[in-house]
Each structure stands twice: as structure tokens, then as C-alpha cells.
Backbone as a chain_set.jsonl record, in Angstrom:
{"seq": "MRHKALLAVVVVAALAILLAVSNPGPEVHKQAIRDAVYKDQPLASALGLGVLSSELATYESYLFWSTMKLQDERVSFGMLGRVRVDVEKLKLPTAKADPSAR", "coords": {"N": [[97.603, 146.21, 112.352], [95.831, 147.074, 109.854], [96.067, 145.042, 108.627], [94.315, 143.173, 109.978], [92.072, 144.287, 109.973], [91.604, 144.221, 107.099], [91.862, 141.266, 107.281], [89.294, 140.867, 108.543], [87.671, 141.429, 106.77], [87.691, 140.079, 104.86], [86.575, 137.714, 106.4], [84.206, 138.497, 106.822], [83.2, 139.036, 104.056], [83.353, 135.638, 102.951], [81.592, 134.322, 104.498], [79.56, 135.802, 104.304], [79.356, 135.487, 101.305], [79.399, 132.23, 101.507], [77.037, 131.524, 102.976], [74.726, 133.234, 100.941], [75.138, 130.916, 98.683], [74.498, 128.816, 99.924], [72.22, 128.869, 100.491], [69.178, 127.171, 100.499], [66.687, 126.434, 98.112], [63.49, 126.414, 96.606], [62.366, 124.047, 96.057], [63.942, 121.981, 97.604], [62.88, 123.352, 99.851], [60.305, 122.261, 99.836], [60.39, 119.577, 99.267], [61.555, 119.079, 101.891], [59.172, 119.305, 103.41], [57.709, 117.486, 102.746], [58.517, 115.217, 103.8], [59.008, 115.396, 106.271], [55.995, 115.722, 106.949], [55.73, 113.059, 106.35], [57.377, 111.581, 107.684], [56.453, 112.587, 110.152], [53.462, 112.545, 110.75], [52.331, 109.283, 109.195], [49.894, 109.017, 108.353], [48.716, 111.436, 106.998], [49.951, 112.134, 105.402], [50.026, 109.268, 103.301], [47.537, 110.542, 102.199], [48.576, 112.204, 100.928], [48.584, 114.688, 101.531], [50.807, 116.244, 102.64], [52.487, 116.635, 99.976], [50.552, 118.641, 99.165], [50.319, 120.441, 101.313], [53.172, 121.653, 100.496], [52.973, 122.434, 98.068], [51.073, 124.611, 98.365], [52.539, 126.428, 99.915], [54.552, 129.324, 99.661], [57.384, 129.894, 98.602], [60.195, 132.207, 100.172], [63.138, 133.744, 99.772], [65.534, 135.451, 101.851], [68.086, 136.041, 100.785], [70.58, 135.204, 102.378], [69.314, 133.292, 103.915], [66.11, 131.629, 103.866], [62.296, 130.484, 104.315], [59.779, 129.033, 103.815], [55.889, 130.005, 103.806], [53.042, 129.379, 104.905], [49.141, 130.189, 104.41], [50.086, 133.104, 105.99], [51.474, 131.497, 107.88], [55.035, 130.752, 109.209], [56.174, 127.764, 107.898], [58.406, 126.333, 107.114], [62.297, 126.896, 107.463], [65.231, 127.723, 105.969], [69.009, 127.214, 105.717], [72.051, 127.742, 105.047], [71.607, 124.916, 103.567], [70.351, 123.433, 104.792], [66.925, 122.252, 106.132], [64.195, 123.468, 108.206], [61.584, 122.216, 109.303], [57.934, 122.943, 111.201], [55.781, 121.442, 111.887], [53.467, 121.206, 113.568], [52.79, 123.808, 112.905], [52.061, 123.419, 110.284], [49.199, 122.226, 110.272], [47.772, 119.973, 109.575], [45.199, 117.55, 109.818], [44.77, 115.08, 112.666], [44.986, 112.226, 114.131], [43.174, 110.62, 116.095], [43.186, 108.717, 118.874], [39.838, 106.803, 120.363], [38.416, 107.126, 123.366], [36.779, 105.952, 124.37], [36.539, 103.414, 122.782], [38.057, 101.655, 124.749]], "CA": [[96.529, 147.129, 112.47], [95.512, 147.432, 108.688], [96.462, 143.648, 108.042], [93.372, 142.372, 111.282], [91.147, 144.71, 109.924], [90.883, 143.718, 105.938], [90.771, 139.848, 107.745], [88.04, 140.714, 109.048], [86.763, 141.96, 105.923], [87.877, 138.922, 104.167], [85.856, 136.801, 106.575], [82.634, 138.935, 106.465], [82.695, 138.099, 102.614], [83.932, 134.583, 103.019], [80.426, 133.947, 104.927], [78.204, 136.309, 102.865], [79.266, 134.361, 100.154], [78.563, 131.213, 102.184], [75.194, 131.424, 103.685], [74.017, 133.378, 100.196], [75.441, 129.943, 98.145], [73.851, 127.777, 100.542], [70.609, 129.034, 100.609], [67.998, 126.287, 99.895], [65.607, 126.862, 97.091], [62.102, 126.133, 97.039], [62.293, 122.549, 96.394], [64.333, 121.887, 98.766], [62.067, 123.342, 101.138], [59.074, 121.564, 99.22], [61.272, 118.354, 99.983], [61.423, 119.179, 103.463], [57.744, 119.766, 104.313], [56.881, 116.256, 102.571], [59.935, 114.445, 104.188], [58.501, 115.877, 107.527], [54.713, 115.183, 106.838], [55.791, 111.274, 105.757], [57.7, 110.669, 109.06], [55.955, 112.83, 111.684], [52.156, 111.829, 109.764], [52.38, 108.77, 107.979], [48.489, 108.906, 107.492], [48.324, 112.55, 106.516], [51.454, 112.008, 103.87], [49.265, 108.944, 102.713], [46.588, 111.047, 101.627], [49.129, 113.528, 100.087], [48.972, 116.407, 102.8], [52.486, 116.71, 102.125], [52.798, 117.079, 98.802], [49.091, 119.753, 99.002], [50.522, 121.696, 102.127], [54.407, 122.012, 100.304], [53.091, 122.979, 96.648], [50.302, 125.652, 98.427], [52.793, 127.419, 101.042], [54.876, 130.207, 99.664], [58.778, 130.216, 99.487], [60.657, 133.892, 100.584], [64.233, 134.141, 100.125], [66.655, 136.87, 101.934], [69.768, 135.689, 100.28], [71.286, 134.98, 103.552], [68.157, 132.184, 104.5], [64.813, 131.217, 103.282], [61.195, 130.36, 104.682], [58.29, 129.042, 103.277], [54.898, 130.16, 104.344], [51.544, 128.626, 104.266], [48.587, 130.711, 105.705], [51.57, 133.493, 107.248], [52.745, 131.286, 109.037], [55.946, 130.109, 108.262], [56.348, 126.951, 108.525], [60.008, 125.96, 107.557], [63.146, 127.965, 107.502], [66.175, 127.158, 105.391], [69.774, 128.491, 106.086], [73.403, 126.499, 105.326], [71.938, 124.347, 102.872], [69.628, 122.656, 105.668], [65.698, 123.21, 105.899], [63.889, 122.881, 109.112], [60.358, 121.948, 109.101], [57.45, 123.229, 111.904], [55.153, 120.673, 111.394], [52.827, 121.706, 113.819], [52.157, 124.952, 112.441], [50.995, 122.8, 108.735], [47.553, 122.568, 110.993], [46.99, 119.077, 109.299], [44.295, 116.485, 111.347], [45.527, 114.352, 113.02], [44.562, 110.217, 114.139], [43.394, 110.499, 117.555], [42.725, 107.251, 119.348], [38.666, 107.658, 121.103], [38.794, 107.328, 124.702], [35.365, 105.361, 124.522], [36.312, 102.405, 122.406], [38.244, 100.229, 125.182]], "C": [[95.063, 146.388, 111.027], [95.106, 146.15, 108.369], [94.727, 142.919, 109.315], [92.277, 143.068, 110.425], [90.336, 144.449, 108.238], [90.747, 141.63, 106.047], [89.941, 139.842, 107.546], [87.1, 140.495, 108.094], [86.469, 140.83, 105.384], [86.625, 137.906, 104.591], [85.006, 137.135, 106.449], [81.902, 138.168, 105.579], [82.554, 136.96, 102.579], [82.314, 134.119, 103.589], [79.569, 133.957, 104.797], [78.305, 135.298, 102.083], [78.624, 132.991, 100.307], [77.468, 131.128, 102.199], [74.248, 131.747, 102.16], [74.096, 132.449, 98.928], [74.618, 129.115, 98.415], [72.665, 127.518, 100.759], [69.356, 128.525, 99.68], [66.69, 126.747, 99.06], [64.488, 126.437, 97.657], [61.918, 124.578, 97.19], [63.018, 121.795, 97.212], [63.525, 121.887, 100.342], [60.566, 122.535, 101.003], [59.191, 120.01, 99.724], [60.951, 117.861, 101.471], [60.001, 118.997, 104.152], [57.078, 118.423, 103.821], [57.226, 115.374, 103.589], [58.913, 114.653, 105.464], [57.235, 115.076, 108.01], [54.8, 113.65, 107.25], [56.41, 111.153, 107.35], [56.869, 111.141, 110.209], [54.492, 112.199, 111.393], [51.781, 111.221, 109.104], [50.694, 108.932, 106.906], [48.433, 109.996, 106.606], [49.024, 112.539, 105.21], [50.281, 111.097, 102.916], [48.139, 109.207, 101.483], [46.559, 112.263, 100.733], [48.565, 114.941, 100.492], [49.939, 116.691, 103.03], [51.919, 117.064, 100.981], [51.318, 118.457, 98.655], [50.195, 120.933, 99.921], [52.019, 122.517, 100.972], [53.783, 122.495, 98.748], [52.152, 124.41, 97.347], [51.193, 126.799, 99.263], [53.472, 128.436, 100.076], [56.439, 130.651, 99.614], [59.138, 131.779, 99.307], [61.957, 133.986, 101.029], [64.767, 135.549, 100.719], [67.839, 136.747, 101.958], [70.235, 135.325, 100.846], [70.396, 133.186, 104.333], [66.641, 132.165, 103.866], [63.269, 130.538, 104.39], [60.029, 130.178, 103.301], [56.391, 129.123, 104.317], [53.806, 129.689, 104.188], [50.665, 129.847, 105.357], [49.266, 132.017, 106.616], [51.983, 133.153, 108.544], [53.729, 130.625, 108.671], [56.301, 128.794, 108.907], [57.501, 125.8, 107.962], [61.002, 127.54, 107.248], [64.677, 127.066, 107.606], [67.671, 127.954, 105.482], [71.374, 127.036, 105.871], [73.152, 125.129, 104.684], [71.193, 123.259, 103.506], [67.898, 123.467, 105.918], [65.396, 122.334, 107.868], [62.029, 123.071, 109.096], [59.443, 122.61, 110.553], [56.46, 122.553, 111.794], [53.575, 120.661, 112.204], [51.906, 122.846, 113.233], [51.672, 124.239, 110.103], [49.48, 122.898, 109.509], [47.161, 121.381, 110.192], [46.332, 118.375, 110.188], [45.081, 115.698, 111.505], [44.513, 113.359, 113.584], [43.971, 110.701, 115.48], [42.411, 109.359, 118.078], [41.242, 107.658, 120.315], [38.6, 107.135, 122.393], [37.47, 106.042, 125.129], [35.417, 103.341, 124.055], [37.512, 101.39, 123.041], [37.766, 99.136, 125.758]], "O": [[94.044, 145.704, 111.123], [93.988, 145.958, 107.89], [94.311, 141.851, 108.866], [91.403, 142.262, 110.104], [89.124, 144.447, 108.02], [90.036, 140.879, 105.38], [89.396, 139.172, 106.669], [86.092, 139.794, 108.18], [85.312, 140.417, 105.309], [85.862, 137.377, 103.783], [84.321, 136.315, 105.837], [80.963, 137.375, 105.641], [81.442, 136.719, 102.109], [81.819, 133.35, 102.765], [78.7, 133.092, 104.9], [77.543, 134.332, 102.077], [77.689, 132.563, 99.63], [76.856, 130.57, 101.289], [73.294, 131.011, 101.906], [73.372, 132.798, 97.995], [73.94, 128.565, 97.546], [72.09, 126.479, 101.084], [68.782, 129.023, 98.712], [65.795, 127.42, 99.57], [64.347, 126.129, 98.841], [61.452, 123.995, 98.169], [62.479, 120.733, 97.524], [63.474, 121.147, 101.324], [59.853, 122.272, 101.971], [58.353, 119.389, 100.378], [60.425, 116.877, 101.991], [59.835, 118.589, 105.301], [55.998, 118.121, 104.329], [56.36, 114.787, 104.238], [57.951, 113.885, 105.496], [57.159, 114.226, 108.898], [54.179, 113.107, 108.164], [55.714, 110.543, 108.162], [56.561, 110.381, 111.127], [54.383, 111.107, 111.951], [50.999, 111.644, 108.253], [50.405, 108.956, 105.709], [48.133, 109.739, 105.44], [48.572, 112.935, 104.136], [49.654, 111.667, 102.023], [47.885, 108.602, 100.441], [45.708, 112.948, 100.166], [48.235, 115.937, 99.847], [50.055, 117.626, 103.822], [50.907, 117.766, 100.95], [51.484, 119.195, 97.684], [50.717, 121.938, 99.439], [51.955, 123.711, 100.681], [54.67, 123.196, 98.262], [52.532, 125.456, 96.822], [50.746, 127.943, 99.343], [52.608, 128.512, 99.202], [56.847, 131.549, 100.35], [58.551, 132.506, 98.504], [62.232, 134.219, 102.206], [64.491, 136.618, 100.174], [68.625, 137.151, 102.815], [70.954, 134.558, 100.205], [70.907, 132.307, 105.027], [66.346, 133.217, 103.299], [63.698, 130.068, 105.444], [59.665, 130.851, 102.336], [55.984, 128.394, 105.222], [53.52, 129.538, 103.0], [51.036, 130.297, 106.441], [49.052, 132.03, 107.828], [52.436, 133.682, 109.56], [53.531, 129.807, 107.773], [56.637, 128.647, 110.082], [57.481, 124.62, 108.312], [60.661, 128.689, 106.968], [65.16, 126.308, 108.448], [67.665, 129.178, 105.353], [71.548, 125.927, 106.376], [73.938, 124.205, 104.897], [71.256, 122.154, 102.966], [67.638, 124.67, 105.908], [65.907, 121.391, 108.472], [61.458, 124.135, 108.855], [60.317, 122.93, 111.359], [55.679, 123.395, 111.352], [52.6, 120.198, 111.613], [50.681, 122.835, 113.113], [51.137, 124.771, 109.13], [48.709, 123.788, 109.149], [45.973, 121.518, 109.9], [46.706, 118.434, 111.36], [46.028, 115.463, 110.755], [43.31, 113.611, 113.528], [44.802, 111.475, 115.955], [41.231, 109.167, 117.783], [41.323, 108.682, 120.994], [39.04, 106.013, 122.141], [37.458, 105.409, 126.185], [34.811, 102.396, 124.559], [37.986, 100.499, 122.337], [38.465, 98.126, 125.842]]}, "num_chains": 1, "name": "protein.A"}
């Protein structure tokens, strides 16, 4: 029984170390935001809004995961070296087609 408990402690410790070491830093988050804006809204990216958004966002690290917030909205979440960006929360202007232009 002691062997199983020791093994469980080792596995949990190894997982905690893996999460802490692979927590993405602020530059990874910034690049992910710029890439997401470029992919989702190329015009906004060309105007520099991706860079602006990434620079205005604030980085928060929670040891095992990290986030970036822009105006109290979480715009990115990072864990295990990967970052997920919610482009909609960046509130970038979108180019909409004029329906009367037909």
C-alpha cells in the first residue's frame, strides 16, 4: 500500500512540475494574439490592431496556467506550452458588407 501512495505522490509531483515548466510566458501569449488576429481578421491585423491588443493586454500567471486580460476580459488562456485566444473578446472592428451595395 505504501508503494502505491508513493507512486501517486510522484505522479502528482511530476504533473505539477510539467505544468509549471510548460506554462506559456507573456511573449507566447502576445504572439498567439497577433497570430489569431492575423488569421481571423487580416485587415485589422494590417492596421496593427493585433499588435496593439497584445501590448495592451495584461499577463497573469497562476503557476500551472496563465492568461492575458484586456479590459477585464480574458482574451487568452495558456497551459502546457499552448495558448488559446478568444478573438471575439478582443472586440476588434469588423468589416461588414453593405447590403444596399448590390
